[in-house]
N, C-alpha and C positions, 0 to 999 in steps of 0.2 A: 541550338537546341542542347547539344552537350554541355554546354556552359549552364544552361537552365537547369538540367538535371543533375549536374554536380552540385549546383548551389542548394537546391532542395535537399538532396542528400545530405550535404554538409549541416543544413541547419536541423534536420530530423536527429542526425547523430549528436549535435551539440546539444538538442534539449533533451534528449535519452540521458546524455552523462551530466547534464546539470541539475537533474533532479536528484535531491538528497535521499541517502539510504537511511538517514536517521529518521524515525517517526516524529509527527508533530505533537503527538500526546501518546502516554502509556500509562494504563492503569492497571491496578491489581483487582482480583475479584476475590473476595472471601465471603461466602453466605453460608447459612445453613438453612437448608430447605427439605422439607420432610424428613427429618432425621438423617439427612446427608450434608456431610460437609463438602461444598462446592468451592473449589478454588483453580484460580487461571489467572489469566494475564491478557489484554487486548491491547494494540497498538493501533493508531490512526494515523493515516497520510491523507491529508486535504487535497482536494483536487489543485490543478495548477493555478497559479493566481493570476491568470489572465483574462477570467471571465467576470461579468459583471454581476456576480453574485457574492453574498457575503462569505468570506473564505475560512473564518473560523468556526463555522457552524456545519454539521454533518446534513446534508441536503438530498444527496443521491448515494446512499450506502451500497456498496459492494463488499460483501462479507466474505472472507475466506476463514474455514475453520481447518486447524491443523489436522492431519490425519494420524495414523498410527505411529507412535513415537514412544516406545516403552523406555527408553534411556534418557527422554526428554532433552535430546541433544540440539534441537532447533530453537532458534529465537524468532521473533517476528521479522527482524532485520534479514534473517537467514532465508525466510520463505520470501521476504520482498525481493532480495538480492536474486533469487533463483528465477522468480517470475520476471523480474527486470532484464535479465539476459536475453529473453526472447521477444521483448518489447511489449509484454503484456501489460503491464503497469502503467508505463507511459501512455500508451493508447487509452487506458482508462480514465487515467488522471486528466490527460488532455480533453477528454470528451465531457468532462464535469463530474467525474464519479470520485466519492471519497472511499478509500481504502481501509478496510478495517480487517485486521489479521487477529484471530481468536486462537490463543493457545491454552490447552488445558494443564 
């Protein structure tokens, strides 16, 4: 039983650390809407590639919006890394969610 538990834990840790911190896509937003200039950036991390679903399309989006950051010091990768440390991102991606981080 201990060997099985150790094996499963090893697989979980390997899966968490094998997921890249680099986004699959990054896009800039620069729009002029209702006399306001709206600019920002968003990054996309697609679900893990072990499902029978097309991997390069957003099918189950999970959107995270950056909070208050007056000096604009966080990047999408920083937000992803912060959430990855607690296993949140791996859990979502393994369940088939595409992660979108929106930065203003």
